[in-house]
C-alpha positions as a Markdown table, in Angstrom:
| # | Residue | x | y | z |
|---|---|---|---|---|
| 1 | Met | -72.5 | 0.4 | 77.3 |
| 2 | Asn | -70.8 | -1.4 | 74.3 |
| 3 | Lys | -71.8 | -4.4 | 72.4 |
| 4 | Gln | -69.8 | -6.6 | 74.4 |
| 5 | Gly | -71.2 | -5.4 | 77.7 |
| 6 | Ala | -74.3 | -5.9 | 76.5 |
| 7 | Val | -74.1 | -9.4 | 76.0 |
| 8 | Ala | -72.4 | -10.4 | 78.7 |
| 9 | Gln | -75.5 | -8.4 | 80.9 |
| 10 | Leu | -77.8 | -10.5 | 78.6 |
| 11 | Gly | -75.6 | -13.7 | 79.6 |
| 12 | Glu | -75.6 | -13.1 | 83.0 |
| 13 | His | -79.2 | -12.2 | 83.2 |
| 14 | Leu | -80.2 | -15.6 | 81.1 |
| 15 | Val | -77.6 | -17.6 | 83.2 |
| 16 | Cys | -78.1 | -16.4 | 86.9 |
| 17 | Asn | -81.7 | -15.8 | 86.8 |
| 18 | Gln | -83.0 | -19.0 | 85.0 |
| 19 | Glu | -84.7 | -21.7 | 87.0 |
| 20 | Val | -83.7 | -24.8 | 88.1 |
| 21 | Gly | -86.5 | -27.7 | 88.9 |
| 22 | Gly | -88.1 | -25.0 | 90.8 |
| 23 | Ser | -85.6 | -22.6 | 92.1 |
| 24 | Thr | -82.9 | -20.3 | 90.7 |
| 25 | Pro | -79.1 | -21.5 | 90.7 |
| 26 | Leu | -77.8 | -19.8 | 93.7 |
| 27 | Ser | -80.2 | -20.7 | 96.1 |
| 28 | Ser | -79.6 | -24.3 | 95.1 |
| 29 | Thr | -77.2 | -26.7 | 95.5 |
| 30 | Asn | -76.1 | -26.8 | 91.6 |
| 31 | Tyr | -72.7 | -25.7 | 91.9 |
| 32 | Asn | -72.2 | -25.9 | 88.1 |
| 33 | Trp | -74.8 | -23.1 | 87.8 |
| 34 | Leu | -73.3 | -21.1 | 90.6 |
| 35 | Phe | -69.9 | -21.2 | 88.6 |
| 36 | Leu | -71.2 | -20.0 | 85.2 |
| 37 | Cys | -73.1 | -17.4 | 87.1 |
| 38 | Ile | -69.9 | -15.9 | 88.4 |
| 39 | Leu | -68.3 | -16.3 | 85.4 |
| 40 | Ala | -71.3 | -14.5 | 83.6 |
| 41 | Tyr | -71.0 | -11.8 | 86.2 |
| 42 | Gly | -67.0 | -11.2 | 86.0 |
| 43 | Phe | -67.4 | -11.4 | 82.0 |
| 44 | Met | -69.8 | -8.6 | 82.3 |
| 45 | Ala | -67.6 | -6.6 | 84.9 |
| 46 | Phe | -64.5 | -7.3 | 82.4 |
| 47 | Thr | -66.0 | -5.9 | 79.3 |
| 48 | Ser | -67.5 | -2.8 | 81.0 |
| 49 | Leu | -63.9 | -1.7 | 82.2 |
| 50 | Asn | -63.2 | -1.1 | 78.6 |
| 51 | Ile | -59.1 | -1.8 | 79.4 |
| 52 | Phe | -58.3 | -0.7 | 75.7 |
| 53 | Gly | -59.6 | 3.0 | 76.7 |
| 54 | Lys | -61.4 | 3.2 | 73.8 |
| 55 | Asn | -64.5 | 2.4 | 72.5 |
| 56 | Glu | -65.4 | 1.5 | 68.9 |
| 57 | Ser | -66.5 | 4.8 | 68.0 |
| 58 | Asp | -63.3 | 6.8 | 69.7 |
| 59 | Val | -61.2 | 3.5 | 67.3 |
| 60 | Tyr | -63.1 | 4.6 | 64.5 |
| 61 | Ala | -62.8 | 8.2 | 64.5 |
| 62 | Glu | -58.8 | 7.7 | 64.8 |
| 63 | Ala | -59.1 | 5.5 | 61.9 |
| 64 | Arg | -61.0 | 8.0 | 59.8 |
| 65 | Tyr | -58.9 | 11.2 | 61.1 |
| 66 | Cys | -55.7 | 9.1 | 59.8 |
| 67 | Met | -57.2 | 8.0 | 56.5 |
| 68 | Ala | -58.6 | 11.4 | 55.5 |
| 69 | Gln | -55.1 | 12.9 | 56.6 |
| 70 | Asn | -53.3 | 10.5 | 54.0 |
| 71 | Ile | -55.8 | 10.9 | 50.9 |
| 72 | Tyr | -55.8 | 14.8 | 52.1 |
| 73 | Phe | -52.0 | 15.0 | 51.5 |
| 74 | Glu | -51.2 | 12.2 | 49.5 |
| 75 | Ser | -54.3 | 12.4 | 46.7 |
| 76 | Ala | -55.8 | 16.4 | 47.3 |
| 77 | Asn | -55.1 | 17.0 | 43.5 |
| 78 | Gln | -56.7 | 13.9 | 42.5 |
| 79 | Ser | -60.0 | 12.8 | 41.1 |
| 80 | Phe | -62.3 | 10.7 | 43.4 |
| 81 | Ala | -61.3 | 7.9 | 42.1 |
| 82 | Gly | -57.5 | 8.6 | 42.6 |
| 83 | Arg | -58.4 | 9.9 | 46.3 |
| 84 | Leu | -60.4 | 6.4 | 46.5 |
| 85 | Ala | -57.3 | 4.4 | 45.2 |
| 86 | Val | -54.6 | 6.0 | 47.9 |
| 87 | Gly | -57.1 | 5.2 | 50.6 |
| 88 | His | -57.7 | 1.3 | 49.4 |
| 89 | Val | -53.9 | 1.1 | 49.3 |
| 90 | Val | -54.1 | 2.0 | 52.9 |
| 91 | Ile | -56.4 | -0.8 | 53.3 |
| 92 | Asn | -54.9 | -3.2 | 51.0 |
| 93 | Arg | -51.8 | -2.7 | 53.6 |
| 94 | Met | -53.7 | -3.5 | 56.8 |
| 95 | Glu | -55.0 | -6.9 | 56.0 |
| 96 | Asp | -51.0 | -7.6 | 54.6 |
| 97 | Leu | -48.5 | -9.4 | 57.0 |
| 98 | Gln | -45.6 | -6.8 | 55.8 |
| 99 | Phe | -47.6 | -3.9 | 57.4 |
| 100 | Pro | -49.2 | -2.9 | 60.7 |
| 101 | Asn | -52.7 | -3.8 | 61.2 |
| 102 | Thr | -54.5 | -0.5 | 61.9 |
| 103 | Val | -55.0 | 2.7 | 59.6 |
| 104 | Cys | -52.8 | 5.0 | 61.7 |
| 105 | Gly | -50.2 | 2.2 | 61.7 |
| 106 | Val | -50.0 | 2.0 | 58.2 |
| 107 | Ile | -49.9 | 5.7 | 57.4 |
| 108 | Tyr | -47.4 | 6.6 | 60.4 |
| 109 | Gln | -45.1 | 3.6 | 59.6 |
| 110 | Ala | -41.7 | 5.0 | 59.7 |
| 111 | Lys | -38.1 | 4.7 | 60.9 |
| 112 | Thr | -37.9 | 7.1 | 63.6 |
| 113 | Lys | -35.3 | 8.8 | 65.8 |
| 114 | Ile | -35.4 | 10.9 | 69.1 |
| 115 | Asn | -35.4 | 14.6 | 68.8 |
| 116 | Trp | -33.3 | 17.2 | 70.9 |
| 117 | Lys | -36.2 | 17.8 | 73.0 |
| 118 | Gly | -36.5 | 13.8 | 73.4 |
| 119 | Asn | -39.5 | 13.3 | 71.3 |
| 120 | Glu | -39.6 | 10.4 | 68.8 |
| 121 | Val | -40.2 | 11.6 | 65.4 |
| 122 | Pro | -40.2 | 10.1 | 61.8 |
| 123 | Ile | -36.8 | 10.6 | 60.2 |
| 124 | Arg | -37.2 | 12.7 | 56.8 |
| 125 | Asn | -37.9 | 10.5 | 53.5 |
| 126 | Gln | -37.9 | 7.3 | 55.4 |
| 127 | Cys | -41.6 | 7.2 | 55.8 |
| 128 | Gln | -44.2 | 4.9 | 53.6 |
| 129 | Phe | -46.1 | 8.0 | 52.7 |
| 130 | Ser | -43.7 | 11.0 | 52.0 |
| 131 | Trp | -45.8 | 14.0 | 53.8 |
| 132 | Tyr | -45.5 | 12.0 | 57.0 |
| 133 | Cys | -41.7 | 13.1 | 57.1 |
| 134 | Asp | -41.2 | 16.3 | 54.8 |
| 135 | Gly | -41.0 | 18.4 | 57.8 |
| 136 | Leu | -43.8 | 20.3 | 56.8 |
| 137 | Ser | -47.0 | 20.8 | 59.1 |
| 138 | Asp | -49.5 | 17.9 | 58.8 |
| 139 | Glu | -52.4 | 20.1 | 59.6 |
| 140 | Pro | -54.7 | 20.3 | 57.1 |
| 141 | Val | -55.4 | 23.7 | 55.8 |
| 142 | Asp | -57.7 | 23.8 | 53.0 |
| 143 | Ser | -61.1 | 23.0 | 54.8 |
| 144 | Ala | -62.9 | 22.2 | 51.5 |
| 145 | Thr | -60.5 | 19.8 | 50.4 |
| 146 | Trp | -60.5 | 18.6 | 53.9 |
| 147 | Ile | -64.0 | 18.1 | 54.4 |
| 148 | Lys | -64.2 | 16.0 | 51.1 |
| 149 | Ser | -61.3 | 13.9 | 52.1 |
| 150 | Leu | -63.1 | 13.0 | 55.2 |
| 151 | Arg | -66.2 | 12.0 | 53.1 |
| 152 | Ile | -63.9 | 9.7 | 51.2 |
| 153 | Ala | -62.3 | 8.2 | 54.4 |
| 154 | Asp | -66.0 | 7.0 | 55.7 |
| 155 | Leu | -66.5 | 5.6 | 52.2 |
| 156 | Val | -63.0 | 3.6 | 52.0 |
| 157 | Leu | -63.5 | 2.7 | 55.8 |
| 158 | Thr | -67.0 | 1.4 | 55.4 |
| 159 | Gly | -66.3 | -0.5 | 52.3 |
| 160 | Glu | -68.7 | 1.3 | 50.0 |
| 161 | Tyr | -66.6 | 1.6 | 46.7 |
| 162 | Gln | -64.6 | -1.9 | 45.8 |
| 163 | Asp | -61.0 | -1.6 | 45.6 |
| 164 | Ile | -60.2 | -0.4 | 42.1 |
| 165 | Thr | -56.6 | -0.9 | 42.4 |
| 166 | Glu | -57.0 | -4.6 | 42.7 |
| 167 | Gly | -55.3 | -5.2 | 46.1 |
| 168 | Ser | -52.4 | -2.9 | 45.0 |
| 169 | Leu | -49.8 | -2.0 | 48.0 |
| 170 | Trp | -48.1 | 0.1 | 46.6 |
| 171 | Tyr | -47.6 | 3.6 | 44.3 |
| 172 | His | -45.6 | 6.5 | 43.3 |
| 173 | Ala | -46.2 | 9.6 | 41.0 |
| 174 | Asp | -45.6 | 9.0 | 37.3 |
| 175 | Tyr | -42.8 | 11.8 | 37.6 |
| 176 | Ile | -40.7 | 9.7 | 39.4 |
| 177 | Tyr | -39.5 | 5.9 | 39.3 |
| 178 | Pro | -38.1 | 4.7 | 42.1 |
| 179 | Tyr | -35.9 | 1.4 | 42.3 |
| 180 | Trp | -38.3 | -0.9 | 43.9 |
| 181 | Ala | -40.6 | -0.6 | 40.9 |
| 182 | Asp | -39.0 | -2.9 | 38.7 |
| 183 | Glu | -39.5 | -5.7 | 41.3 |
| 184 | Leu | -43.8 | -5.5 | 41.5 |
| 185 | Glu | -46.4 | -6.2 | 39.5 |
| 186 | Tyr | -47.7 | -3.2 | 37.6 |
| 187 | Val | -51.5 | -2.9 | 38.3 |
| 188 | Thr | -52.6 | 0.0 | 36.8 |
| 189 | Gln | -52.2 | 4.0 | 36.4 |
| 190 | Ile | -55.1 | 6.7 | 37.9 |
| 191 | Gln | -54.0 | 10.2 | 36.9 |
| 192 | Asp | -50.4 | 10.5 | 38.1 |
| 193 | His | -50.2 | 7.6 | 40.3 |
| 194 | Ile | -49.2 | 4.1 | 39.2 |
| 195 | Phe | -49.8 | 1.1 | 41.1 |
| 196 | Tyr | -48.2 | -2.3 | 42.1 |
| 197 | Lys | -48.8 | -5.1 | 44.1 |
């Protein structure tokens, strides 16, 4: 049972089993108590249905996988600080209204098309993070780097480290100069990634 279900169950117990004037609400003519009890049972049933299909651990596991993928493909060759910084850009974007509000939503944000098989796929070079639409496999192949990426994803998602990018929403490698860089405020450079907000 999830936390909401446990709270609802406790609420149902407190409301429906509370004595009022020597009798329980259900055996009395106190219709307010009866109404509250029915609401508590309804809320308990609703929260136990898990209508969204995912519990908190599923949501975390999905966010962790997406974050680790992005850290792996965007910054596997960077230092620990460089990998953390890439992770923090994702978190910063989640908190900004210009971007989706989930880890995976931010990472997989792209212009898409329907391919010849009828599947929606990202358009090459039209993604927020280049690895996602470069036409190559998105499955990690270096297990040691993947494990490090998972650990750093956990650190970022749990807030273990302060954002060293100071709220940056964008970055690029220092060997390219995108057209949008002049429009943004430079924040810092960590190895070969330059960060902006």
